[in-house]
N, C-alpha and C positions, 0 to 999 in steps of 0.2 A: 088216211085214203090212198090207195097205189095209184098209181097211175104209168101210165106207158107214153110213149114218145114213136109215133108212128109217120110213117111217108107216103104219099101216095104212089101204087107201080102205075106209069107209064100204059094208055090204054083200058082204064079202071074209072069208073066214077065212084065216089060212095060218099053217100051225103050223111052229114055230122045227125044224128037223133037229137042229141038236144041243141044246137043251133040251128040244122035247120038249113048250112048249106054246105057246098061243096069242098072235099078235099081236096086242097091244090099247092099246099106246101106242107113241111113237117110241123107234125102238133102232136101237143102231151093234151091225152084223155084220158079219163080215165079205166082203170083195168077191170073191163064188166065183160062179159059173156060174147055180148054184143063185138068188140070192138076185138076180143082173140077168136070170133070165128071169122073174120072180114081178116084176120092176117093168116090164121089154118086153109080160107079160101083163096088165098092168094089176094086178096082188094087190096089190101096195104102188107106195106112191112117195117118191121119194127126197125127206128130208128136208132143208132147206138152214139153216135154223137154228139155231144152236149149243145144245146140250145145257145146262138149267138148270142151275143151282149149288145146289147143297144151302141148304138154309136155315140161316140162323144160329144160332136156337133147336136145331139138332141137334147141330152142334157144342157148344155150352157144354154139352148136355145128357151127350156121350160124354166131352167133359172134367172133369165131375162125377164118371162111376163112372169114369174113370182113376184119379182121385187119390187117395189114402190117406185111409181113414178115421180123422181128429185125436181121441185120446182126452187128458180132460184127468184130473188125479189124483183128482179129487171120481169121476169117472167108471170110472176103472181099476178092474178086479179086487185082489185083495189078493194075488193070485197074482202078478200084473204088476209090483205095487208092489214085494211082495220080490226079484222078480228081478230091478229096477230099482236096487233099496238095494247100495250094495257089499258092506256088513255079512254079506247073504246069500249070498252065493257061493259057491262052492264049492270046499273046500281051503282058504280062508281063515279059520281060527279065532282072530284074535289081537281 
């Protein structure tokens, strides 16, 4: 599917028919007759600048949220320590 990168024109308000919100910043939209009419009528312009990459700080924040929390034996709960101890496994009474 072909797409267009559009930017709103100052003083004009355009509602996205798919997302039902107002266009306030450059956006990638489908190359459809609706958006071609908006460009032709001067409601939006084609944005030829490449989209900006996400900031590196947000990527590192996402990575920190995805990594599992580490617990040390000093901070682990008693139940966790018992479960990790082979002598406390079920069925092994030796």
